[in-house]
C-alpha positions, 0 to 999 in steps of 0.5 A: 731867665729875664726876671733873674736878669732884672734881679740883679740889676737891682739889687746891684743898683741898690748896694752901689748907692749905699756905698759910703766909700769906694772899698765898698764899693769896689767890693760892690763891683767884684761880686756882680762883674767879678769873675765869679760875679752874679752877673758873669754867672748869670751871662753862663746861663746862655746855652740854657735859654731857648735859640729864638730867646737869645737874642732877647736875652743877650741884648737885656744882659748887655743893658743890665751890664751896662747899667751897673758900670755906669751906676758904679762909674757915678758913686766912684765919682761922688765918693771921691769928690766927697774924700778930696772936700774932706781932706782939703777942709783939714789942711791949714794953710798957716801951718809951714810948708815940708822944706825939700832936702837940700844937697851941698857941695861935694867935700872936696869943692869945698875945700877947693873953695876954703883954699882959693880964700886963703890964698886969696888974700895974701894976692894969688889969682885963681887960674886954670889951665888945660888937663890935657897937656903937651909935654913940653910943659909937663916936662921939658920945660919943667926940667925933666930930662929925657930918661925921668921915671914920670916919663913912663908908661906907668906913671903918665897916661900917653894919649894916642894922637900923633905928637907936636913937632915942638911941644912933642906928646900928649899927656893927661895932665900929671900935676898943675906944675905945668901951668907955672910955664903956661902962666910965664908966658902969658904974664909978666912978673909980679907974679902970684899964682894960684892953680887948682886942677884936676890931675892923673897918673897911674896910681890907685891905693889907700893914699892914691886915686887915678884922678886927683885934685892939686893946687899949685903957687907960683910967685915970681918978683924980684928978690923973692927968698926960702924966708918968703915961701916959709911965711906963705906956708905956716899962713896957710898952715894955721889958716887952713888948718888950725892957728895952732898948726905950724910948717916945716920944711926939709931939703928933697929933690925936685926937678924943677925947683932948686933948692926943694923942700917938702913940707911938713905940717903939726899933727892936728891930735898932739900938735907937734907931740907925737901920737899914734896918728902922726909918730914923731909929730909932724903930717907931710903936706907936699912939696916947694922950694925956688924955682930952678933957673931952667924953669924961669928961662922956659917961660922966658923971665930972666932968672938973674933978674928975678926969682921966685917959689913953688909949691904943689899939694894935692887938694885931697890930702891937705884935706884928710889932714884937717883936723877932726877929718878922720878920713882913711882912704882917699878913695871913700872922696869918691865913693858917693855913698850918701852915709859919708857924704851926708856927715860934712 
């Protein structure tokens, strides 16, 4: 039995030294030390060895196994070092590196930056006000009556907290118009404010999401008229949508403006002629109007001395109206689908 162990050792060491790569070395290891390896099977014959010789047999077997394992480890280190040297020799350090994949700003963030830049050119100052608001700023100061549908729990997210004795209940701000009152409290005319923020309403379909972004414009000064409003609307339409696009205003009703208007922009496909997308040549952008005297008073400004206009539009909505976007479901913007986001 001793001669068999010595023979296994010599054969194994010879094959280990002859191994040219890690794959063949692994095969040799399995051949001798594997579950059905030669040394493994030899060790199982210990029951055939006379009892008085088993101790010596066990010592020899351990020495043979240790010698084979050490030889395998030594040869493995040599082969690994040789393989690494070959790889290094093939590297050309003058080749340009592989650039890592870079992401980009989200589509809505891009739109916010573009909108901010457009209005900054005509003197609008970007501000931001709380997303958690008091009823006073969100409704009462904006001329909403107590029984207005917007105050219904099916329209607005109310926060379960004790109401303020003066400012009423706490809500997730349903529109950026609440920033008008805060800006008038903070600043004296002339005011040129652009408030961009998240808003929250209990709506969810292809054109609405519970959370969305609005941008609110407010201008207050002496002798501000509808002419100034219309000029600002046309400027934005041409700057953001393209030089061939124009805006129009239609009479409407909002609690915080008088007179009030809906704002339309000519379709980017037919440029106002009428097509399958727009039907009659126009796409609705949002609301606008002259600031209601009651709102000016709530903000601490004398309506007999100053006048102003305001507009509030959805960031996602004007983004969807941009030429070439072809986004037919608002929820796509928040789907986190990389196949969609990588297009922009």
